[in-house]
PDB file of the backbone (N, CA, C, O) and the ligand in Angstrom, with CONECT records:
HET     ZN  A 101       1
ATOM      1  N   MET A   1      -5.010  -9.761   9.339  1.00  0.00           N
ATOM      2  CA  MET A   1      -4.687  -8.463   9.870  1.00  0.00           C
ATOM      3  C   MET A   1      -5.161  -7.399   8.869  1.00  0.00           C
ATOM      4  O   MET A   1      -5.004  -7.524   7.654  1.00  0.00           O
ATOM      5  N   GLU A   2      -5.736  -6.371   9.438  1.00  0.00           N
ATOM      6  CA  GLU A   2      -6.339  -5.318   8.621  1.00  0.00           C
ATOM      7  C   GLU A   2      -5.187  -4.363   8.128  1.00  0.00           C
ATOM      8  O   GLU A   2      -4.323  -3.949   8.901  1.00  0.00           O
ATOM      9  N   ILE A   3      -5.228  -4.050   6.830  1.00  0.00           N
ATOM     10  CA  ILE A   3      -4.294  -3.129   6.324  1.00  0.00           C
ATOM     11  C   ILE A   3      -4.878  -1.737   6.267  1.00  0.00           C
ATOM     12  O   ILE A   3      -5.921  -1.524   5.648  1.00  0.00           O
ATOM     13  N   ILE A   4      -4.214  -0.777   6.911  1.00  0.00           N
ATOM     14  CA  ILE A   4      -4.739   0.577   6.908  1.00  0.00           C
ATOM     15  C   ILE A   4      -4.198   1.375   5.612  1.00  0.00           C
ATOM     16  O   ILE A   4      -2.992   1.469   5.387  1.00  0.00           O
ATOM     17  N   PRO A   5      -5.094   1.891   4.855  1.00  0.00           N
ATOM     18  CA  PRO A   5      -4.537   2.591   3.719  1.00  0.00           C
ATOM     19  C   PRO A   5      -3.950   3.934   4.153  1.00  0.00           C
ATOM     20  O   PRO A   5      -4.599   4.752   4.805  1.00  0.00           O
ATOM     21  N   ILE A   6      -2.683   4.117   3.755  1.00  0.00           N
ATOM     22  CA  ILE A   6      -2.005   5.333   4.116  1.00  0.00           C
ATOM     23  C   ILE A   6      -1.428   5.901   2.850  1.00  0.00           C
ATOM     24  O   ILE A   6      -0.764   5.194   2.092  1.00  0.00           O
ATOM     25  N   ARG A   7      -1.667   7.153   2.613  1.00  0.00           N
ATOM     26  CA  ARG A   7      -1.153   7.829   1.410  1.00  0.00           C
ATOM     27  C   ARG A   7      -0.364   9.108   1.801  1.00  0.00           C
ATOM     28  O   ARG A   7      -0.583   9.677   2.870  1.00  0.00           O
ATOM     29  N   PRO A   8       0.538   9.534   0.926  1.00  0.00           N
ATOM     30  CA  PRO A   8       1.276  10.744   1.217  1.00  0.00           C
ATOM     31  C   PRO A   8       0.293  11.910   1.441  1.00  0.00           C
ATOM     32  O   PRO A   8      -0.738  11.992   0.775  1.00  0.00           O
ATOM     33  N   ASP A   9       0.610  12.769   2.344  1.00  0.00           N
ATOM     34  CA  ASP A   9      -0.197  13.951   2.704  1.00  0.00           C
ATOM     35  C   ASP A   9      -1.344  13.609   3.646  1.00  0.00           C
ATOM     36  O   ASP A   9      -2.028  14.522   4.110  1.00  0.00           O
ATOM     37  N   ASP A  10      -1.582  12.360   3.944  1.00  0.00           N
ATOM     38  CA  ASP A  10      -2.545  12.018   4.952  1.00  0.00           C
ATOM     39  C   ASP A  10      -1.957  12.441   6.290  1.00  0.00           C
ATOM     40  O   ASP A  10      -0.742  12.574   6.439  1.00  0.00           O
ATOM     41  N   ARG A  11      -2.861  12.652   7.280  1.00  0.00           N
ATOM     42  CA  ARG A  11      -2.350  12.978   8.619  1.00  0.00           C
ATOM     43  C   ARG A  11      -2.778  11.850   9.529  1.00  0.00           C
ATOM     44  O   ARG A  11      -3.894  11.343   9.417  1.00  0.00           O
ATOM     45  N   LEU A  12      -1.898  11.456  10.426  1.00  0.00           N
ATOM     46  CA  LEU A  12      -2.108  10.339  11.300  1.00  0.00           C
ATOM     47  C   LEU A  12      -2.192  10.743  12.735  1.00  0.00           C
ATOM     48  O   LEU A  12      -1.347  11.484  13.238  1.00  0.00           O
ATOM     49  N   GLN A  13      -3.212  10.258  13.397  1.00  0.00           N
ATOM     50  CA  GLN A  13      -3.226  10.498  14.856  1.00  0.00           C
ATOM     51  C   GLN A  13      -2.768   9.169  15.457  1.00  0.00           C
ATOM     52  O   GLN A  13      -3.328   8.103  15.202  1.00  0.00           O
ATOM     53  N   MET A  14      -1.716   9.297  16.270  1.00  0.00           N
ATOM     54  CA  MET A  14      -1.005   8.105  16.826  1.00  0.00           C
ATOM     55  C   MET A  14      -1.489   7.809  18.249  1.00  0.00           C
ATOM     56  O   MET A  14      -1.964   8.690  18.966  1.00  0.00           O
ATOM     57  N   LYS A  15      -1.344   6.486  18.639  1.00  0.00           N
ATOM     58  CA  LYS A  15      -1.651   6.052  19.969  1.00  0.00           C
ATOM     59  C   LYS A  15      -0.476   6.439  20.856  1.00  0.00           C
ATOM     60  O   LYS A  15      -0.606   6.642  22.063  1.00  0.00           O
ATOM     61  N   LYS A  16       0.694   6.534  20.193  1.00  0.00           N
ATOM     62  CA  LYS A  16       1.892   6.774  20.949  1.00  0.00           C
ATOM     63  C   LYS A  16       2.369   8.182  20.641  1.00  0.00           C
ATOM     64  O   LYS A  16       2.531   8.530  19.471  1.00  0.00           O
ATOM     65  N   ARG A  17       2.594   8.985  21.640  1.00  0.00           N
ATOM     66  CA  ARG A  17       2.978  10.366  21.428  1.00  0.00           C
ATOM     67  C   ARG A  17       4.506  10.493  21.168  1.00  0.00           C
ATOM     68  O   ARG A  17       5.323   9.713  21.658  1.00  0.00           O
ATOM     69  N   HIS A  18       4.817  11.505  20.384  1.00  0.00           N
ATOM     70  CA  HIS A  18       6.157  11.915  20.082  1.00  0.00           C
ATOM     71  C   HIS A  18       6.724  12.469  21.401  1.00  0.00           C
ATOM     72  O   HIS A  18       5.963  12.979  22.224  1.00  0.00           O
ATOM     73  N   PRO A  19       8.043  12.378  21.615  1.00  0.00           N
ATOM     74  CA  PRO A  19       8.598  12.964  22.816  1.00  0.00           C
ATOM     75  C   PRO A  19       8.243  14.414  23.080  1.00  0.00           C
ATOM     76  O   PRO A  19       8.237  14.866  24.225  1.00  0.00           O
ATOM     77  N   CYS A  20       7.942  15.151  21.988  1.00  0.00           N
ATOM     78  CA  CYS A  20       7.560  16.582  22.134  1.00  0.00           C
ATOM     79  C   CYS A  20       6.085  16.732  22.655  1.00  0.00           C
ATOM     80  O   CYS A  20       5.657  17.842  22.970  1.00  0.00           O
ATOM     81  N   GLY A  21       5.354  15.655  22.735  1.00  0.00           N
ATOM     82  CA  GLY A  21       3.966  15.722  23.253  1.00  0.00           C
ATOM     83  C   GLY A  21       2.921  15.676  22.118  1.00  0.00           C
ATOM     84  O   GLY A  21       1.736  15.495  22.397  1.00  0.00           O
ATOM     85  N   GLY A  22       3.321  15.832  20.879  1.00  0.00           N
ATOM     86  CA  GLY A  22       2.417  15.766  19.760  1.00  0.00           C
ATOM     87  C   GLY A  22       1.956  14.373  19.390  1.00  0.00           C
ATOM     88  O   GLY A  22       2.733  13.430  19.541  1.00  0.00           O
ATOM     89  N   ASP A  23       0.784  14.198  18.932  1.00  0.00           N
ATOM     90  CA  ASP A  23       0.315  12.871  18.468  1.00  0.00           C
ATOM     91  C   ASP A  23      -0.233  12.908  17.029  1.00  0.00           C
ATOM     92  O   ASP A  23      -0.900  11.981  16.570  1.00  0.00           O
ATOM     93  N   CYS A  24       0.077  14.008  16.346  1.00  0.00           N
ATOM     94  CA  CYS A  24      -0.438  14.090  14.962  1.00  0.00           C
ATOM     95  C   CYS A  24       0.811  14.218  14.031  1.00  0.00           C
ATOM     96  O   CYS A  24       1.721  15.015  14.256  1.00  0.00           O
ATOM     97  N   PHE A  25       0.776  13.378  12.984  1.00  0.00           N
ATOM     98  CA  PHE A  25       1.909  13.297  12.075  1.00  0.00           C
ATOM     99  C   PHE A  25       1.390  13.349  10.663  1.00  0.00           C
ATOM    100  O   PHE A  25       0.308  12.848  10.355  1.00  0.00           O
ATOM    101  N   ARG A  26       2.212  13.987   9.777  1.00  0.00           N
ATOM    102  CA  ARG A  26       1.844  14.015   8.390  1.00  0.00           C
ATOM    103  C   ARG A  26       2.701  13.084   7.589  1.00  0.00           C
ATOM    104  O   ARG A  26       3.914  13.013   7.788  1.00  0.00           O
ATOM    105  N   VAL A  27       2.082  12.373   6.686  1.00  0.00           N
ATOM    106  CA  VAL A  27       2.821  11.368   5.838  1.00  0.00           C
ATOM    107  C   VAL A  27       3.576  12.028   4.722  1.00  0.00           C
ATOM    108  O   VAL A  27       2.982  12.775   3.945  1.00  0.00           O
ATOM    109  N   LEU A  28       4.903  11.776   4.604  1.00  0.00           N
ATOM    110  CA  LEU A  28       5.651  12.282   3.476  1.00  0.00           C
ATOM    111  C   LEU A  28       5.836  11.246   2.384  1.00  0.00           C
ATOM    112  O   LEU A  28       5.703  11.562   1.202  1.00  0.00           O
ATOM    113  N   ARG A  29       6.146   9.992   2.772  1.00  0.00           N
ATOM    114  CA  ARG A  29       6.454   8.976   1.810  1.00  0.00           C
ATOM    115  C   ARG A  29       5.956   7.640   2.331  1.00  0.00           C
ATOM    116  O   ARG A  29       6.057   7.342   3.521  1.00  0.00           O
ATOM    117  N   VAL A  30       5.416   6.841   1.419  1.00  0.00           N
ATOM    118  CA  VAL A  30       4.944   5.475   1.868  1.00  0.00           C
ATOM    119  C   VAL A  30       5.564   4.407   1.049  1.00  0.00           C
ATOM    120  O   VAL A  30       5.581   4.471  -0.180  1.00  0.00           O
ATOM    121  N   GLY A  31       6.070   3.435   1.717  1.00  0.00           N
ATOM    122  CA  GLY A  31       6.657   2.310   1.119  1.00  0.00           C
ATOM    123  C   GLY A  31       6.718   1.173   2.051  1.00  0.00           C
ATOM    124  O   GLY A  31       5.776   0.995   2.823  1.00  0.00           O
ATOM    125  N   ALA A  32       7.773   0.355   2.056  1.00  0.00           N
ATOM    126  CA  ALA A  32       7.933  -0.726   3.073  1.00  0.00           C
ATOM    127  C   ALA A  32       8.035  -0.061   4.447  1.00  0.00           C
ATOM    128  O   ALA A  32       7.633  -0.617   5.469  1.00  0.00           O
ATOM    129  N   SER A  33       8.607   1.191   4.423  1.00  0.00           N
ATOM    130  CA  SER A  33       8.574   1.983   5.646  1.00  0.00           C
ATOM    131  C   SER A  33       7.949   3.366   5.280  1.00  0.00           C
ATOM    132  O   SER A  33       7.913   3.757   4.113  1.00  0.00           O
ATOM    133  N   VAL A  34       7.491   4.040   6.256  1.00  0.00           N
ATOM    134  CA  VAL A  34       6.777   5.256   6.073  1.00  0.00           C
ATOM    135  C   VAL A  34       7.515   6.371   6.712  1.00  0.00           C
ATOM    136  O   VAL A  34       7.991   6.275   7.843  1.00  0.00           O
ATOM    137  N   ARG A  35       7.606   7.484   5.935  1.00  0.00           N
ATOM    138  CA  ARG A  35       8.283   8.648   6.509  1.00  0.00           C
ATOM    139  C   ARG A  35       7.155   9.615   6.910  1.00  0.00           C
ATOM    140  O   ARG A  35       6.253   9.952   6.143  1.00  0.00           O
ATOM    141  N   VAL A  36       7.285  10.021   8.156  1.00  0.00           N
ATOM    142  CA  VAL A  36       6.266  10.960   8.653  1.00  0.00           C
ATOM    143  C   VAL A  36       6.927  12.146   9.304  1.00  0.00           C
ATOM    144  O   VAL A  36       8.079  12.055   9.730  1.00  0.00           O
ATOM    145  N   VAL A  37       6.229  13.249   9.390  1.00  0.00           N
ATOM    146  CA  VAL A  37       6.806  14.458  10.103  1.00  0.00           C
ATOM    147  C   VAL A  37       5.825  14.828  11.213  1.00  0.00           C
ATOM    148  O   VAL A  37       4.611  14.855  11.013  1.00  0.00           O
ATOM    149  N   CYS A  38       6.372  15.103  12.355  1.00  0.00           N
ATOM    150  CA  CYS A  38       5.569  15.494  13.524  1.00  0.00           C
ATOM    151  C   CYS A  38       5.027  16.877  13.262  1.00  0.00           C
ATOM    152  O   CYS A  38       5.786  17.792  12.943  1.00  0.00           O
ATOM    153  N   GLU A  39       3.710  17.047  13.393  1.00  0.00           N
ATOM    154  CA  GLU A  39       3.113  18.363  13.185  1.00  0.00           C
ATOM    155  C   GLU A  39       3.374  19.404  14.289  1.00  0.00           C
ATOM    156  O   GLU A  39       3.239  20.612  14.095  1.00  0.00           O
ATOM    157  N   THR A  40       3.752  18.866  15.447  1.00  0.00           N
ATOM    158  CA  THR A  40       4.036  19.753  16.558  1.00  0.00           C
ATOM    159  C   THR A  40       5.432  20.347  16.558  1.00  0.00           C
ATOM    160  O   THR A  40       5.610  21.550  16.745  1.00  0.00           O
ATOM    161  N   CYS A  41       6.436  19.471  16.341  1.00  0.00           N
ATOM    162  CA  CYS A  41       7.803  19.974  16.379  1.00  0.00           C
ATOM    163  C   CYS A  41       8.478  19.999  15.024  1.00  0.00           C
ATOM    164  O   CYS A  41       9.561  20.567  14.882  1.00  0.00           O
ATOM    165  N   GLY A  42       7.876  19.412  14.060  1.00  0.00           N
ATOM    166  CA  GLY A  42       8.426  19.444  12.672  1.00  0.00           C
ATOM    167  C   GLY A  42       9.522  18.472  12.433  1.00  0.00           C
ATOM    168  O   GLY A  42      10.132  18.511  11.365  1.00  0.00           O
ATOM    169  N   ARG A  43       9.828  17.568  13.387  1.00  0.00           N
ATOM    170  CA  ARG A  43      10.823  16.531  13.159  1.00  0.00           C
ATOM    171  C   ARG A  43      10.255  15.386  12.306  1.00  0.00           C
ATOM    172  O   ARG A  43       9.095  15.005  12.454  1.00  0.00           O
ATOM    173  N   ASP A  44      11.074  14.861  11.433  1.00  0.00           N
ATOM    174  CA  ASP A  44      10.562  13.697  10.663  1.00  0.00           C
ATOM    175  C   ASP A  44      11.276  12.440  11.113  1.00  0.00           C
ATOM    176  O   ASP A  44      12.388  12.460  11.642  1.00  0.00           O
ATOM    177  N   MET A  45      10.568  11.340  10.872  1.00  0.00           N
ATOM    178  CA  MET A  45      11.120  10.013  11.163  1.00  0.00           C
ATOM    179  C   MET A  45      10.652   8.945  10.280  1.00  0.00           C
ATOM    180  O   MET A  45       9.548   9.063   9.747  1.00  0.00           O
ATOM    181  N   THR A  46      11.368   7.930  10.074  1.00  0.00           N
ATOM    182  CA  THR A  46      10.987   6.788   9.200  1.00  0.00           C
ATOM    183  C   THR A  46      10.619   5.602  10.131  1.00  0.00           C
ATOM    184  O   THR A  46      11.404   5.183  10.982  1.00  0.00           O
ATOM    185  N   ILE A  47       9.417   5.097   9.930  1.00  0.00           N
ATOM    186  CA  ILE A  47       8.995   3.931  10.710  1.00  0.00           C
ATOM    187  C   ILE A  47       8.643   2.758   9.794  1.00  0.00           C
ATOM    188  O   ILE A  47       8.067   2.948   8.723  1.00  0.00           O
ATOM    189  N   ASP A  48       8.977   1.608  10.204  1.00  0.00           N
ATOM    190  CA  ASP A  48       8.540   0.392   9.463  1.00  0.00           C
ATOM    191  C   ASP A  48       6.992   0.398   9.343  1.00  0.00           C
ATOM    192  O   ASP A  48       6.290   0.650  10.322  1.00  0.00           O
ATOM    193  N   ARG A  49       6.494   0.123   8.161  1.00  0.00           N
ATOM    194  CA  ARG A  49       5.092   0.266   7.964  1.00  0.00           C
ATOM    195  C   ARG A  49       4.211  -0.580   8.924  1.00  0.00           C
ATOM    196  O   ARG A  49       3.219  -0.100   9.473  1.00  0.00           O
ATOM    197  N   LEU A  50       4.615  -1.840   9.096  1.00  0.00           N
ATOM    198  CA  LEU A  50       3.845  -2.723   9.997  1.00  0.00           C
ATOM    199  C   LEU A  50       3.819  -2.173  11.412  1.00  0.00           C
ATOM    200  O   LEU A  50       2.793  -2.253  12.088  1.00  0.00           O
ATOM    201  N   LYS A  51       4.932  -1.618  11.866  1.00  0.00           N
ATOM    202  CA  LYS A  51       5.078  -1.077  13.140  1.00  0.00           C
ATOM    203  C   LYS A  51       4.212   0.244  13.286  1.00  0.00           C
ATOM    204  O   LYS A  51       3.580   0.483  14.315  1.00  0.00           O
ATOM    205  N   LEU A  52       4.226   1.011  12.281  1.00  0.00           N
ATOM    206  CA  LEU A  52       3.433   2.237  12.250  1.00  0.00           C
ATOM    207  C   LEU A  52       1.979   1.905  12.371  1.00  0.00           C
ATOM    208  O   LEU A  52       1.277   2.568  13.135  1.00  0.00           O
ATOM    209  N   GLU A  53       1.477   0.912  11.661  1.00  0.00           N
ATOM    210  CA  GLU A  53       0.018   0.562  11.647  1.00  0.00           C
ATOM    211  C   GLU A  53      -0.424   0.242  13.053  1.00  0.00           C
ATOM    212  O   GLU A  53      -1.568   0.551  13.388  1.00  0.00           O
ATOM    213  N   LYS A  54       0.384  -0.348  13.897  1.00  0.00           N
ATOM    214  CA  LYS A  54       0.015  -0.691  15.246  1.00  0.00           C
ATOM    215  C   LYS A  54      -0.176   0.540  16.097  1.00  0.00           C
ATOM    216  O   LYS A  54      -0.899   0.521  17.093  1.00  0.00           O
ATOM    217  N   PHE A  55       0.485   1.618  15.691  1.00  0.00           N
ATOM    218  CA  PHE A  55       0.377   2.844  16.466  1.00  0.00           C
ATOM    219  C   PHE A  55      -0.685   3.872  15.999  1.00  0.00           C
ATOM    220  O   PHE A  55      -1.005   4.837  16.694  1.00  0.00           O
ATOM    221  N   VAL A  56      -1.203   3.613  14.801  1.00  0.00           N
ATOM    222  CA  VAL A  56      -2.182   4.552  14.237  1.00  0.00           C
ATOM    223  C   VAL A  56      -3.497   4.422  14.953  1.00  0.00           C
ATOM    224  O   VAL A  56      -4.040   3.326  15.089  1.00  0.00           O
ATOM    225  N   ARG A  57      -4.000   5.530  15.406  1.00  0.00           N
ATOM    226  CA  ARG A  57      -5.358   5.580  16.002  1.00  0.00           C
ATOM    227  C   ARG A  57      -6.379   5.938  14.965  1.00  0.00           C
ATOM    228  O   ARG A  57      -7.469   5.372  14.893  1.00  0.00           O
ATOM    229  N   LYS A  58      -5.990   6.896  14.167  1.00  0.00           N
ATOM    230  CA  LYS A  58      -6.931   7.415  13.155  1.00  0.00           C
ATOM    231  C   LYS A  58      -6.186   7.986  11.991  1.00  0.00           C
ATOM    232  O   LYS A  58      -5.150   8.623  12.184  1.00  0.00           O
ATOM    233  N   VAL A  59      -6.687   7.779  10.742  1.00  0.00           N
ATOM    234  CA  VAL A  59      -6.132   8.333   9.588  1.00  0.00           C
ATOM    235  C   VAL A  59      -7.004   9.465   9.106  1.00  0.00           C
ATOM    236  O   VAL A  59      -8.190   9.274   8.840  1.00  0.00           O
ATOM    237  N   LEU A  60      -6.423  10.645   8.992  1.00  0.00           N
ATOM    238  CA  LEU A  60      -7.188  11.826   8.540  1.00  0.00           C
ATOM    239  C   LEU A  60      -6.761  12.082   7.089  1.00  0.00           C
ATOM    240  O   LEU A  60      -5.605  12.431   6.847  1.00  0.00           O
ATOM    241  N   PRO A  61      -7.681  11.914   6.113  1.00  0.00           N
ATOM    242  CA  PRO A  61      -7.291  12.129   4.743  1.00  0.00           C
ATOM    243  C   PRO A  61      -6.915  13.541   4.530  1.00  0.00           C
ATOM    244  O   PRO A  61      -7.330  14.404   5.304  1.00  0.00           O
ATOM    245  N   LYS A  62      -6.153  13.831   3.523  1.00  0.00           N
ATOM    246  CA  LYS A  62      -5.671  15.144   3.174  1.00  0.00           C
ATOM    247  C   LYS A  62      -6.813  16.164   3.208  1.00  0.00           C
ATOM    248  O   LYS A  62      -7.884  15.922   2.651  1.00  0.00           O
ATOM    249  N   GLY A  63      -6.583  17.289   3.856  1.00  0.00           N
ATOM    250  CA  GLY A  63      -7.558  18.362   3.902  1.00  0.00           C
ATOM    251  C   GLY A  63      -8.507  18.301   5.091  1.00  0.00           C
ATOM    252  O   GLY A  63      -9.162  19.295   5.405  1.00  0.00           O
ATOM    253  N   GLU A  64      -8.595  17.126   5.773  1.00  0.00           N
ATOM    254  CA  GLU A  64      -9.476  17.018   6.952  1.00  0.00           C
ATOM    255  C   GLU A  64      -8.670  17.395   8.176  1.00  0.00           C
ATOM    256  O   GLU A  64      -7.484  17.077   8.270  1.00  0.00           O
ATOM    257  N   SER A  65      -9.296  18.058   9.095  1.00  0.00           N
ATOM    258  CA  SER A  65      -8.597  18.395  10.331  1.00  0.00           C
ATOM    259  C   SER A  65      -9.197  17.612  11.503  1.00  0.00           C
ATOM    260  O   SER A  65     -10.262  17.004  11.396  1.00  0.00           O
ATOM    261  N   LEU A  66      -8.479  17.650  12.615  1.00  0.00           N
ATOM    262  CA  LEU A  66      -8.911  16.874  13.794  1.00  0.00           C
ATOM    263  C   LEU A  66     -10.217  17.410  14.359  1.00  0.00           C
ATOM    264  O   LEU A  66     -10.726  16.880  15.347  1.00  0.00           O
TER     265      LEU A  66
HETATM  266 ZN    ZN A 101       7.266  16.106  17.860  1.00  0.00          ZN2+
END
């Protein structure tokens, strides 16, 4: 299985949308689980890292925009 490098401040475009309709999340903290904040509504959530990787479409390094 491929491991996706994820670092704090990276932005993630997800395959699964947040209930608010946004699909772009910013990474706050990375560990066994990852804390991300939705860029559309500002809500944060913690997701198991392995689960998160299945939903990531694209990782946008810090400073890069969609
Ligand atoms: Zn949202």
